C-alpha positions in Angstrom: 33.2 17.1 6.8 34.1 20.1 4.7 36.3 22.8 6.3 35.4 26.1 4.7 37.8 29.1 4.6 37.7 32.7 3.5 38.4 33.7 0.0 41.8 35.2 -0.8 42.0 38.6 -2.5 43.3 36.9 -5.6 40.3 34.5 -5.6 37.9 37.4 -5.2 39.5 39.1 -8.2 39.3 36.0 -10.3 35.6 35.4 -9.4 34.8 39.0 -10.4 36.6 38.6 -13.7 34.4 35.5 -14.2 31.3 37.7 -13.9 30.5 36.9 -10.2 29.2 39.4 -7.7 28.6 39.4 -3.9 27.0 41.8 -1.4 29.8 40.8 1.0 32.7 38.6 -0.1 33.7 38.0 3.5 30.5 35.9 3.9 31.5 33.6 1.0 33.6 30.7 2.1 35.1 27.8 0.2 37.1 24.6 0.7 39.1 24.8 -2.5 42.7 23.5 -2.5 43.6 24.6 -6.0 42.6 26.9 -8.9 40.5 24.2 -10.7 37.3 25.0 -8.8 37.4 28.7 -9.2 37.4 28.5 -13.0 34.0 26.7 -12.8 32.2 29.5 -11.0 30.9 32.0 -13.5 28.2 34.7 -13.7 27.0 33.9 -10.2 25.6 36.3 -7.5 26.1 35.6 -3.8 24.3 37.1 -0.9 24.0 36.1 2.8 26.2 33.2 4.0 27.4 31.0 1.1 29.6 27.9 1.3 31.0 26.4 -1.8 32.5 22.9 -2.1 35.1 21.8 -4.7 34.1 21.6 -8.4 36.5 19.1 -10.0 34.4 16.3 -11.6 32.3 16.0 -14.7 28.6 15.3 -15.0 27.3 13.2 -17.9 23.9 14.7 -19.0 21.2 12.7 -20.8 22.4 11.8 -24.3 26.0 11.4 -23.1 26.7 15.2 -23.0 29.7 16.0 -20.6 29.5 19.0 -18.4 32.0 20.1 -15.7 30.8 20.8 -12.2 30.4 24.3 -10.9 28.1 27.3 -10.4 27.0 29.2 -13.5 24.2 31.7 -14.0 22.8 31.5 -10.5 22.0 33.6 -7.5 22.7 31.9 -4.2 21.4 33.3 -0.9 22.3 31.6 2.4 23.3 28.4 0.6 25.8 25.7 1.4 26.9 23.4 -1.5 28.7 20.1 -1.1 31.5 18.8 -3.4 31.2 18.3 -7.1 27.8 19.8 -7.8 26.6 21.5 -11.0 24.3 24.4 -10.4 23.4 26.5 -13.4 20.6 28.5 -15.2 18.7 29.4 -12.1 16.0 31.9 -13.2 15.5 33.7 -9.9 17.5 32.3 -7.0 18.2 29.5 -4.5 17.8 30.6 -0.9 18.2 29.1 2.5 19.3 25.6 1.5 22.0 23.1 2.4 22.9 21.1 -0.8 24.7 17.8 -0.6 27.5 16.5 -2.8 27.2 15.3 -6.4 24.0 17.2 -7.1 22.7 18.5 -10.4 20.5 21.6 -10.3 19.9 22.7 -13.8 17.4 25.2 -15.4 15.0 25.9 -12.5 13.0 29.0 -11.7 13.3 29.3 -7.9 14.1 27.1 -4.9 13.7 28.7 -1.5 12.7 28.2 2.1 10.6 31.2 3.1 10.7 30.8 6.9 10.6 28.2 9.6 8.7 25.2 8.3 8.2 21.5 8.9 8.3 20.6 5.2 4.8 19.1 5.1 5.1 17.1 8.3 2.2 18.0 10.7 -0.2 18.6 7.9 -3.7 17.4 8.8 -5.3 15.3 6.1 -9.1 15.0 6.3 -9.6 11.5 5.2 -13.0 9.7 4.9 -15.0 12.6 6.1 -14.4 15.7 4.0 -16.0 18.0 6.6 -13.4 16.9 9.2 -13.4 14.7 12.3 -11.0 11.9 11.1 -7.9 14.0 10.4 -4.6 12.1 10.2 -1.4 14.1 11.0 1.2 13.0 8.5 4.9 12.7 9.1 7.8 10.9 7.3 7.4 7.9 9.7 3.7 7.4 9.3 2.6 3.8 8.8 -0.7 2.6 7.5 -1.3 1.0 10.9 -0.8 4.2 12.8 -2.9 6.1 10.3 -5.7 3.5 10.6 -5.9 4.0 14.4 -5.6 7.7 14.1 -8.5 7.9 11.7 -10.9 5.3 13.0 -10.4 5.0 16.8 -12.1 8.3 17.5 -14.3 6.7 20.2 -11.2 6.7 22.4 -10.6 10.5 22.7 -7.7 10.2 25.0 -6.0 7.8 22.6 -6.6 10.2 19.7 -5.2 13.2 21.6 -2.1 11.2 22.5 -1.6 10.1 18.9 -2.0 13.6 17.6 0.5 14.9 20.1 3.0 12.1 19.2 2.6 12.9 15.5 3.0 16.7 16.0 6.0 16.2 18.1 7.5 14.0 15.4 6.8 16.7 12.9 8.4 19.3 15.1 11.8 17.6 14.8 11.9 18.5 11.1 11.2 22.2 11.8 13.9 24.5 10.3 14.4 27.7 8.4 16.9 25.9 6.1 16.0 23.3 3.6 18.1 20.3 2.7 18.9 18.6 -0.6 20.6 15.2 -0.1 23.6 13.7 -2.0 23.3 12.7 -5.6 20.0 14.6 -6.2 19.1 15.7 -9.8 16.7 18.7 -10.3 16.3 19.6 -13.9 13.9 21.9 -15.9 11.7 22.6 -12.9 9.6 25.6 -11.9 8.9 26.6 -8.3 10.2 24.7 -5.3 9.3 26.3 -2.0 9.8 24.9 1.5 10.7 21.4 0.1 13.1 18.9 1.7 14.6 16.4 -0.7 16.4 13.2 0.3 19.4 11.4 -1.3 19.4 10.5 -5.0 15.9 11.9 -5.7 15.3 12.8 -9.3 13.1 15.8 -10.2 12.4 16.3 -14.0 10.2 19.0 -15.3 8.3 19.5 -12.0 5.9 22.5 -12.3 5.4 23.5 -8.6 6.1 22.0 -5.2 5.3 23.7 -1.9 5.7 22.6 1.7 6.6 19.0 1.4 9.2 16.3 2.0 10.6 13.9 -0.6 12.0 11.0 1.5 14.3 9.6 -1.0 17.4 7.5 -0.2 20.1 5.5 -2.0 18.2 2.2 -1.6 14.9 3.6 -2.9 15.2 6.8 -4.9 12.1 8.9 -5.5 11.1 10.2 -9.0 9.0 13.4 -9.4 8.3 13.9 -13.1 7.0 16.5 -15.6 4.1 18.8 -14.8 3.7 17.7 -11.2 2.1 20.1 -8.8 1.9 19.3 -5.0 1.3 21.2 -1.9 1.4 20.1 1.8 2.7 16.6 1.1 5.0 13.8 2.1 6.4 11.4 -0.6 8.1 8.3 0.8 11.0 6.3 -0.5 10.8 4.4 -3.8 7.7 6.4 -4.9 7.2 7.9 -8.3 4.9 10.8 -9.1 4.8 11.8 -12.8 3.0 13.2 -15.8 1.0 16.1 -14.5 -0.1 14.6 -11.1 -1.8 17.1 -8.8 -1.6 16.5 -5.0 -3.0 18.7 -2.2 -2.6 17.5 1.5 -1.5 14.0 0.6 0.7 11.3 1.9 2.3 9.0 -0.8 3.7 5.8 0.7 6.7 3.7 -0.2 6.9 2.4 -3.8 3.6 4.0 -4.7 3.2 5.1 -8.3 1.0 8.0 -9.3 0.8 9.3 -12.9 -1.0 10.2 -16.1 -2.7 13.3 -14.7 -4.0 11.7 -11.5 -5.4 14.2 -9.0 -5.9 13.7 -5.3 -6.8 15.9 -2.3 -6.8 15.0 1.4 -5.8 11.4 0.7 -3.4 8.8 2.1 -1.7 6.3 -0.3 0.3 3.6 1.5 2.7 1.1 0.2 2.6 -0.1 -3.5 -0.5 1.8 -4.5 -1.0 2.9 -8.1 -3.1 5.8 -9.3 -3.5 6.9 -12.9 -5.9 9.1 -14.9 -8.6 9.3 -12.3 -9.4 11.3 -9.1 -9.3 10.7 -5.4 -10.8 12.8 -2.6 -10.6 12.1 1.1 -9.6 8.4 0.7 -7.6 6.1 2.9 -5.8 3.9 0.3 -4.2 1.0 2.2 -1.5 -1.1 0.6 -2.0 -2.2 -3.0 -5.0 0.1 -3.8 -5.0 0.4 -7.6 -7.0 2.6 -9.9 -6.0 3.2 -13.5 -8.9 4.7 -15.3 -9.7 8.3 -16.3 -13.4 8.1 -15.4 -12.8 6.5 -11.9 -13.5 8.5 -8.8 -12.6 7.2 -5.3 -14.1 9.3 -2.6 -14.5 9.1 1.2 -13.6 5.4 1.2 -11.2 3.0 2.9 -9.5 0.4 0.7 -6.6 -2.1 0.6 -5.6 -4.7 -1.9 -8.3 -3.2 -4.1 -8.6 -2.8 -7.9 -11.1 -0.2 -9.1 -12.7 -0.9 -12.5 -13.2 1.8 -15.1 -16.0 4.2 -14.3 -16.1 3.1 -10.7 -17.3 5.8 -8.3 -19.0 6.4 -5.0 -21.1 9.2 -3.5 -20.6 10.6 0.0 -23.1 13.5 -0.4 -26.9 13.1 -0.1 -27.6 16.8 -0.3 -28.6 17.2 3.3 -25.8 17.8 5.7 -23.0 17.8 3.2 -20.3 15.2 2.2 -20.3 13.5 5.6 -20.7 9.9 4.6 -18.0 7.3 4.3 -17.6 3.7 3.3 -15.3 0.7 3.4 -14.2 -1.9 0.9 -12.4 -4.5 3.1 -9.2 -6.0 1.9 -9.2 -7.6 -1.5 -12.5 -6.1 -2.6 -12.8 -5.1 -6.3 -15.2 -3.0 -8.3 -16.3 -3.9 -11.9 -16.5 -1.3 -14.7 -19.2 1.3 -14.1 -20.0 0.2 -10.6 -21.4 2.7 -8.1 -21.9 2.6 -4.3 -23.8 5.1 -2.3 -22.1 5.6 1.0 -22.5 4.7 3.8 -21.9 1.1 3.0 -19.4 -1.7 3.8 -18.3 -4.5 1.5 -16.8 -7.7 2.8 -13.3 -8.9 2.2 -12.4 -10.2 -1.2 -15.8 -9.4 -2.7 -16.6 -8.2 -6.2 -19.0 -5.3 -6.7 -20.9 -5.0 -10.1 -23.6 -2.5 -11.0 -25.2 0.4 -9.0 -25.8 -0.1 -5.3 -27.8 2.5 -3.3 -29.2 0.6 -0.3 -26.4 1.1 2.2 -25.7 -2.6 2.6 -23.2 -4.1 5.0 -21.7 -7.4 3.8 -18.6 -7.4 6.0 -19.8 -10.6 7.6 -20.0 -12.4 4.3 -16.6 -12.3 2.6 -15.6 -13.6 -0.8 -19.0 -12.6 -2.2 -20.4 -11.1 -5.4 -22.6 -8.1 -5.1 -24.7 -7.8 -8.3 -27.3 -5.2 -9.0 -30.5 -6.3 -10.7 -33.5 -4.0 -11.1 -32.1 -1.5 -8.5 -31.7 -4.3 -6.0 -28.5 -5.7 -4.6 -28.2 -9.4 -4.9 -25.5 -11.2 -2.9 -23.8 -14.5 -3.8 -21.9 -15.4 -0.6 -18.5 -17.1 -0.8 -18.5 -17.6 -4.6 -15.3 -15.6 -5.0 -13.4 -18.3 -3.2 -13.4 -20.3 -6.4 -12.6 -17.4 -8.7 -9.4 -17.6 -10.7 -9.1 -13.8 -10.3 -9.1 -14.0 -6.5 -6.3 -16.7 -6.5 -4.3 -14.8 -9.1 -4.5 -11.6 -7.1 -3.3 -13.3 -3.9 -0.3 -14.7 -5.8 0.6 -11.4 -7.5 0.6 -9.0 -4.5 3.8 -10.3 -2.8 5.5 -10.4 -6.2 4.6 -6.8 -6.8 5.9 -5.5 -3.6 8.4 -2.9 -5.0 9.7 -1.6 -1.7 13.5 -1.5 -1.8 14.0 0.5 1.4 15.1 -1.8 4.2 13.1 0.4 6.6 9.6 -0.6 5.7 6.9 1.5 7.3 3.8 -0.6 6.6 3.4 -4.2 7.8 1.7 -6.2 5.1 0.2 -9.7 5.5 -0.6 -11.2 2.1 -2.5 -14.3 3.3 -5.8 -14.9 1.6 -7.0 -17.1 4.4 -6.2 -15.9 7.9 -8.0 -15.7 11.3 -9.4 -12.4 10.1 -11.1 -13.9 7.0 -11.9 -17.3 8.5 -13.6 -15.8 11.6 -15.9 -14.0 9.1 -16.6 -17.3 7.3 -17.6 -18.8 10.7 -20.0 -15.9 11.3 -21.1 -15.9 7.7 -21.9 -19.6 7.7 -23.9 -19.2 10.9 -25.7 -16.2 9.4 -26.7 -18.1 6.3 -27.8 -21.2 8.4 -29.9 -18.9 10.6 -31.5 -17.2 7.5 -32.3 -20.6 6.1 -33.9 -21.7 9.4 -35.8 -18.5 10.0 -37.3 -18.2 6.5 -37.5 -21.8 5.6 -35.6 -24.1 3.3 -38.1 -23.6 0.5 -37.9 -19.8 0.3 -36.8 -18.5 -3.1 -35.1 -15.3 -1.8 -33.7 -14.3 1.6 -33.2 -10.8 2.8 -30.0 -9.7 4.6 -28.8 -6.2 5.4 -30.5 -4.5 2.4 -29.5 -7.3 0.1 -31.2 -10.3 -1.4 -29.8 -13.8 -1.5 -31.3 -16.5 -3.7 -31.9 -20.0 -2.3 -29.3 -21.6 -4.4 -26.7 -18.9 -3.6 -27.3 -19.3 0.1 -26.9 -23.1 0.0 -23.7 -22.8 -2.1 -22.4 -20.1 0.2 -22.6 -22.4 3.2 -20.6 -24.9 1.3 -18.0 -22.4 0.2 -17.5 -21.2 3.7 -17.2 -24.8 5.0 -14.6 -25.5 2.3 -12.6 -22.4 3.2 -12.7 -23.2 6.9 -11.5 -26.8 6.3 -8.7 -25.6 4.1 -7.4 -23.1 6.6 -7.7 -25.3 9.7 -6.2 -28.2 7.8 -3.3 -26.1 6.6 -2.6 -25.0 10.2 -2.8 -28.6 11.5 -0.5 -30.0 8.8 2.1 -27.2 9.3 2.0 -28.0 13.1 2.6 -31.7 12.4 5.3 -31.3 9.7 8.0 -32.8 12.1 5.8 -35.6 13.3 7.8 -38.9 13.1 6.1 -42.0 11.5 4.1 -44.1 13.9 4.1 -41.3 16.6 1.9 -41.8 19.6 -1.2 -39.8 20.4 0.8 -38.1 23.2 3.4 -36.9 20.7 0.7 -35.6 18.4 -0.9 -33.6 21.3 2.5 -32.3 22.4 3.2 -30.9 18.9 -0.3 -29.4 18.7 -0.1 -27.6 22.1 0.2 -23.8 21.5 3.3 -22.0 22.8 1.4 -18.9 23.8 -2.0 -17.8 25.0 -2.0 -14.8 22.6 -4.3 -15.2 19.6 -7.6 -16.1 21.2 -10.7 -14.2 20.2 -11.3 -11.8 17.4 -8.6 -10.7 14.9 -8.5 -7.4 13.0 -7.0 -6.1 9.8 -5.2 -2.8 10.4 -4.7 -1.7 6.8 -2.4 -4.6 5.9 -1.5 -6.0 9.3 -3.5 -8.9 10.6 -3.3 -9.3 14.3 -5.3 -10.4 17.4 -7.6 -7.6 18.7 -6.3 -8.2 22.2 -2.8 -7.2 21.1 -4.0 -4.1 19.4 -6.0 -3.1 22.6 -2.8 -3.7 24.6 -0.9 -1.4 22.3 -3.5 1.3 22.5 -3.5 1.1 26.3 0.3 1.7 26.3 -0.2 4.8 24.1 -2.9 6.2 26.4 -0.9 5.6 29.6 2.3 7.2 28.1 4.4 4.0 27.9 4.7 4.5 24.2 5.5 8.1 23.2 7.1 7.9 19.7 6.0 6.8 16.2 9.1 4.6 16.0 8.0 2.7 19.1 4.6 2.1 17.5 6.1 1.0 14.3 8.3 -1.4 16.2 5.3 -2.9 17.9 3.5 -3.4 14.6 6.6 -5.1 13.2 6.7 -7.4 16.3 3.0 -8.4 15.7 3.7 -9.1 12.1 6.6 -11.4 13.0 4.5 -13.3 15.5 1.6 -13.8 13.1 2.0 -17.6 12.6 2.7 -18.3 16.3 -0.5 -16.5 17.3 -2.4 -17.9 14.3 -2.0 -21.4 15.7 -3.5 -20.4 19.0 -6.6 -19.2 17.2 -6.8 -22.3 15.0 -6.3 -24.6 18.0 -9.6 -23.2 19.4 -11.5 -23.4 16.1 -10.6 -27.0 15.5 -12.7 -28.1 18.4 -15.5 -25.6 17.4 -15.7 -26.8 13.8 -14.7 -30.5 13.8 -15.8 -31.2 17.4 -12.4 -32.6 18.2 -10.4 -31.3 21.3 -6.8 -31.0 20.1 -5.6 -31.6 23.7 -7.2 -35.1 23.3 -6.7 -35.7 19.6 -5.8 -39.2 18.3 -4.0 -40.1 15.2 -7.3 -41.3 13.7 -8.9 -38.0 14.3 -6.0 -36.1 12.9 -6.1 -38.3 9.8 -9.8 -37.6 9.4 -9.2 -33.8 9.4 -6.4 -34.3 6.8 -8.8 -36.2 4.6 -11.4 -33.4 4.8 -8.6 -30.9 4.1 -7.5 -32.8 1.0 -11.1 -32.9 -0.3 -11.5 -29.2 0.4 -8.2 -28.1 -1.1 -8.3 -30.3 -4.2 -12.0 -29.7 -4.8 -11.5 -25.9 -4.6 -8.5 -26.1 -6.9 -10.5 -28.0 -9.5 -13.2 -25.3 -9.3 -10.5 -22.6 -9.9 -9.3 -24.7 -12.8 -12.7 -24.9 -14.3 -13.2 -21.1 -13.8 -9.9 -20.5 -15.6 -11.0 -22.7 -18.5 -13.8 -20.2 -19.2 -11.1 -17.8 -20.5 -10.3 -20.3 -23.3 -13.8 -21.2 -24.5 -15.2 -20.3 -28.0 -17.0 -17.2 -26.6 -13.6 -15.8 -25.4 -12.3 -16.1 -28.9 -14.7 -13.5 -30.2 -12.7 -10.9 -32.0 -9.8 -13.3 -33.0 -9.2 -14.4 -36.5 -10.0 -11.1 -38.2 -11.2 -12.4 -41.6 -10.9 -16.2 -41.4 -12.7 -19.4 -40.5 -13.2 -20.9 -37.1 -10.0 -22.8 -37.5 -8.1 -19.6 -38.2 -9.8 -18.0 -35.2 -8.7 -20.8 -32.9 -5.1 -20.6 -34.3 -5.0 -16.8 -33.9 -6.3 -17.1 -30.3 -3.6 -19.8 -29.5 -0.8 -17.7 -31.0 -1.9 -14.7 -28.9 -3.0 -16.2 -25.7 -1.4 -19.7 -25.8 -3.3 -22.9 -25.2 -5.1 -23.7 -21.9 -2.9 -26.5 -20.6 0.3 -24.5 -21.0 -1.0 -21.3 -19.4 1.3 -20.5 -16.5 -1.6 -20.0 -14.0 -3.2 -23.3 -15.1 0.0 -25.2 -14.7 0.5 -23.6 -11.3 -3.0 -24.8 -10.2 -2.2 -28.4 -11.4 1.1 -28.3 -9.6 -0.6 -27.0 -6.5 -3.0 -30.0 -6.6 -0.1 -32.4 -7.0 1.9 -30.9 -4.2 -1.0 -30.7 -1.8 -2.0 -34.3 -2.5 1.5 -35.4 -1.8 1.7 -33.3 1.4 -1.6 -34.8 2.7 -0.6 -38.3 1.7 2.8 -38.0 3.5 1.2 -36.9 6.8 -1.5 -39.7 6.5 1.3 -42.3 6.1 3.1 -40.9 9.2 -0.2 -41.0 11.1 -0.7 -44.7 10.3 -0.3 -47.2 13.2 
């Protein structure tokens, strides 16, 4: 810790000769041990209590330009500066700040704290409903799971009141009349910075205006705020970047989220690994991996996660009656095609694709992995078909690879599994729904009606098959994983012992809390602890969510154990080797059959129609050669080879267990 001392008379004289002035030199204190630092303080004005560290090192500016540390051409009021900083060309002043060591503050207009503030923490963000009612209180420890409960569990008023109290108390710990700039921070060519707290190693370049916010940067995951950015009432988490004219008003930007190219957002939450460019967001809850890149895309009053918005996608929350009060949900993995439109309220099932304009307020949450296609102003539903889509599989593979979080303290708990108790329970219900529709309307019906949508006969039959394939794949995966240590020729008793769950947790429904997949019973237990005062801090809540995430596979097996009997009619507590082998055979057929459908879907990207536009002025042969040189050939495509490799590995895995199950 620096030990500051009063200036000597000689030092005061030297500073005045350097063009420095002070309203009261006795309030200026330093920790200099030699004359080197004093030579680097020139044309500076000091007022209030000022503390100056040593100035003995050299900064290397962009382009390799050397510049010695110090304070030059700046007015400092109630400012403490750490060691080896360079502060110069401050247009107005820096007031009420503690600045860490090794900082560069160069060519800014003004940086000040105007009074006691919480630096954006405690701001209420009106997500989903623009008129209010689902406000989320943001802090620097907010997770997507906590925000989900705060926004959606309004039917439990006591819970909401406790959560709001916890969040406000957490925000209050940040309250201060003095701002902080961490170590190693670079602030260059910026305009107005008022009531802003900046963490270690943040980089601000050409920022236009920031007011009332926190930039939670650190050495592991620095934050970048770029040119033309304007933000007010905000929190930006570690590893995030906000650049190129982005405009934010009452927003939370999660870890490793990237916003740029003129994106604008108000009253919105963006959690881990989101990307927003060119378009606009209003009152959205963007769970992890919500991505929108296009200038004509508007996301409004919706909840999303693992979502990709096509160009021209938009929604409406205003029917010109009681105002913008409507909201909608695209469950995890849902995507919108170019020029798609949804009239809220509506709910789209997990991993579904929306194409066209939809105005009938449909709810397809019980039919995941579907296509929603508009034809003659009617929404047609193709259940389960997205299970065989190469795009769905590619998305599931890319998300964990694109997790850019470097901060070891990860706020959001993210489960990347395509098939989980959450999606498989929907397949169970979806299969039952389709079978009931078929029974009620007759097998020969051309079209079936379901929740303001239409399902053709062939789509319904295929949907039942897709869901059965998905269920077999998931339950078979779980069974094989459970029996991976089974010795060859094991007895039925040994099989049953390995299959027995180690916990009772996992029975019943599962939920997706914006990235976290967990049993509903555990979420209810957590909410009860919040209501009764057992849990009183956001850190405790985050720790509970992290525990649930760690326990996922243990609890998943408890759920799968129940469903094996429900689907296959086999009680795992009485399972024989022959019955286990039968399930493995069905699993092999499901997995390999689905992989071959994905393979065939991928092949469509290499047919002659896909070559349109290749071979600018030549023959068909030249077109094919041009295509091959640009896109490669089908068999060597990395995704295709990965599918074939997956088929080979899963075949070997199934055959290995079948051999061990032989008597």
